MARVEX-435635 format. One record per residue (C-alpha): residue number from 1; chain; x, y, z. Coordinates in Angstrom, 3 decimals. Example, Ala and Ser with C-alpha at 12.3 -4.5 7.8 and 13.67 -1.06 7.14 Angstrom:
<fivos>
{1 'A' {12.300 -4.500 7.800}}
{2 'A' {13.670 -1.060 7.140}}
</fivos>
This chain:
<fivos>
{1 'A' {19.177 4.354 -4.011}}
{2 'A' {16.074 6.400 -2.074}}
{3 'A' {14.133 5.013 0.680}}
{4 'A' {11.052 6.284 2.319}}
{5 'A' {8.899 5.465 5.669}}
{6 'A' {5.835 6.352 7.071}}
{7 'A' {3.551 5.299 9.928}}
{8 'A' {0.222 5.830 11.036}}
{9 'A' {-1.908 4.534 13.890}}
{10 'A' {-5.374 2.999 12.634}}
{11 'A' {-8.520 2.315 15.515}}
{12 'A' {-8.809 -1.378 14.212}}
{13 'A' {-7.354 -4.993 14.660}}
{14 'A' {-4.262 -5.612 12.873}}
{15 'A' {-6.061 -8.362 10.541}}
{16 'A' {-9.072 -6.174 9.776}}
{17 'A' {-6.541 -3.517 8.688}}
{18 'A' {-4.440 -6.150 6.768}}
{19 'A' {-7.687 -7.415 4.902}}
{20 'A' {-8.338 -4.181 3.876}}
{21 'A' {-5.023 -3.097 2.824}}
{22 'A' {-4.332 -6.444 1.013}}
{23 'A' {-7.606 -6.707 -0.914}}
{24 'A' {-6.200 -6.528 -4.549}}
{25 'A' {-9.220 -5.403 -6.017}}
{26 'A' {-9.402 -2.512 -3.864}}
{27 'A' {-5.857 -1.141 -3.933}}
{28 'A' {-7.110 1.704 -5.980}}
{29 'A' {-8.923 3.043 -2.975}}
{30 'A' {-5.767 3.925 -1.158}}
{31 'A' {-2.894 4.022 -3.184}}
{32 'A' {-2.084 7.372 -4.652}}
{33 'A' {-4.559 8.466 -7.017}}
{34 'A' {-2.500 7.835 -10.307}}
{35 'A' {-1.805 4.393 -9.876}}
{36 'A' {-4.160 1.343 -10.883}}
{37 'A' {-3.311 -1.964 -9.842}}
{38 'A' {-4.823 -4.833 -12.300}}
{39 'A' {-4.188 -8.438 -11.090}}
{40 'A' {-2.912 -11.075 -13.166}}
{41 'A' {-2.013 -14.358 -11.687}}
{42 'A' {-1.093 -13.308 -8.412}}
{43 'A' {1.653 -12.498 -7.609}}
{44 'A' {1.876 -10.682 -10.977}}
{45 'A' {0.158 -7.602 -11.595}}
{46 'A' {-0.025 -4.833 -13.841}}
{47 'A' {0.197 -1.110 -12.599}}
{48 'A' {-1.052 1.985 -14.616}}
{49 'A' {0.498 5.306 -14.066}}
{50 'A' {-1.675 8.277 -14.785}}
{51 'A' {0.923 10.417 -14.736}}
{52 'A' {3.214 8.885 -17.446}}
{53 'A' {0.443 6.714 -18.982}}
{54 'A' {2.712 3.684 -18.666}}
{55 'A' {1.871 0.248 -17.612}}
{56 'A' {4.528 -1.730 -15.504}}
{57 'A' {4.880 -5.090 -14.628}}
{58 'A' {4.617 -5.730 -11.101}}
{59 'A' {4.569 -8.182 -8.125}}
{60 'A' {2.538 -7.996 -5.073}}
{61 'A' {2.578 -10.522 -2.228}}
{62 'A' {0.086 -10.576 0.822}}
{63 'A' {1.372 -12.539 3.555}}
{64 'A' {-1.499 -12.730 6.048}}
{65 'A' {0.621 -14.683 8.854}}
{66 'A' {2.951 -11.788 8.810}}
{67 'A' {0.470 -9.036 8.244}}
{68 'A' {3.081 -7.870 5.567}}
{69 'A' {2.385 -6.940 1.981}}
{70 'A' {5.291 -6.550 -0.554}}
{71 'A' {5.533 -5.303 -4.036}}
{72 'A' {7.921 -4.206 -6.646}}
{73 'A' {8.940 -3.545 -10.197}}
{74 'A' {8.801 -7.321 -11.808}}
{75 'A' {11.456 -6.453 -14.737}}
{76 'A' {13.315 -3.728 -14.295}}
{77 'A' {13.943 -4.084 -10.423}}
{78 'A' {13.656 -0.119 -10.223}}
{79 'A' {11.276 0.163 -7.393}}
{80 'A' {10.011 -2.241 -4.030}}
{81 'A' {7.775 -1.720 -1.213}}
{82 'A' {6.141 -2.991 1.596}}
{83 'A' {3.505 -2.649 4.144}}
{84 'A' {3.621 -4.075 7.683}}
{85 'A' {0.467 -3.979 10.152}}
{86 'A' {1.233 -4.502 13.844}}
{87 'A' {-1.398 -4.587 16.729}}
{88 'A' {-0.362 -1.838 19.544}}
{89 'A' {-3.371 -3.035 21.910}}
{90 'A' {-6.584 -1.601 22.707}}
{91 'A' {-8.104 -2.822 19.241}}
{92 'A' {-5.921 -0.511 17.645}}
{93 'A' {-2.772 -0.892 14.722}}
{94 'A' {0.199 0.723 13.617}}
{95 'A' {0.472 0.606 9.673}}
{96 'A' {3.993 1.268 8.111}}
{97 'A' {4.790 1.637 4.749}}
{98 'A' {8.189 1.639 3.089}}
{99 'A' {9.397 2.323 -0.462}}
{100 'A' {12.656 1.772 -2.153}}
{101 'A' {13.778 3.353 -5.633}}
{102 'A' {16.760 1.705 -6.844}}
{103 'A' {16.630 3.682 -9.983}}
{104 'A' {16.807 7.524 -9.280}}
{105 'A' {15.229 8.305 -12.213}}
{106 'A' {12.064 6.788 -10.640}}
{107 'A' {12.257 8.595 -7.338}}
{108 'A' {9.714 11.547 -7.655}}
{109 'A' {11.577 13.075 -4.678}}
{110 'A' {11.236 13.154 -0.808}}
{111 'A' {8.514 15.820 -0.697}}
{112 'A' {6.359 14.450 -3.092}}
{113 'A' {6.661 10.637 -1.857}}
{114 'A' {6.371 11.671 1.462}}
{115 'A' {2.973 13.236 0.954}}
{116 'A' {1.713 10.888 -1.317}}
{117 'A' {2.318 8.188 1.594}}
{118 'A' {0.735 10.248 4.154}}
{119 'A' {-2.346 10.466 1.875}}
{120 'A' {-1.950 6.939 1.170}}
{121 'A' {-2.048 5.988 4.745}}
{122 'A' {-5.162 8.652 5.331}}
{123 'A' {-7.097 7.161 2.670}}
{124 'A' {-6.530 3.562 4.000}}
{125 'A' {-7.314 4.530 7.466}}
{126 'A' {-10.592 6.017 6.034}}
{127 'A' {-11.498 2.761 4.249}}
{128 'A' {-10.642 0.689 7.417}}
{129 'A' {-13.311 3.084 9.348}}
{130 'A' {-15.867 2.748 6.835}}
{131 'A' {-15.619 -1.029 6.885}}
{132 'A' {-15.724 -0.913 10.896}}
{133 'A' {-18.776 1.319 10.725}}
{134 'A' {-20.291 -0.912 7.980}}
{135 'A' {-19.599 -3.903 10.124}}
{136 'A' {-21.047 -2.381 13.187}}
{137 'A' {-24.147 -0.906 11.287}}
{138 'A' {-24.970 -4.849 9.983}}
</fivos>
């Protein structure tokens, strides 16, 4: 089993960050570029991976009261992850993403996973900032 975790501070309230991160319709805007999520009847989703061309049955749960997202493969149990948003005061939040690969064949490797986690958190930060700017302008 391999586990990876990355965190990033974002200049927004935890509720705002959570709402952006947990919106199933916009997951593609911040997830790794080769992953595409199609909601079924939640918590069921299908994840398409461009790299392999395969679709995987998965689960996605948003727990607003805990500011936590959880996901993972539905049938194979080879992969799981979570995202936790925590308020750190002064209107800022810390976002932590954790991935677990239970099947080593599905683990792309430390450098690749950590780089994708950093890029995903950067895209989520950009999405959050855009929504804040749009809200301030409107």
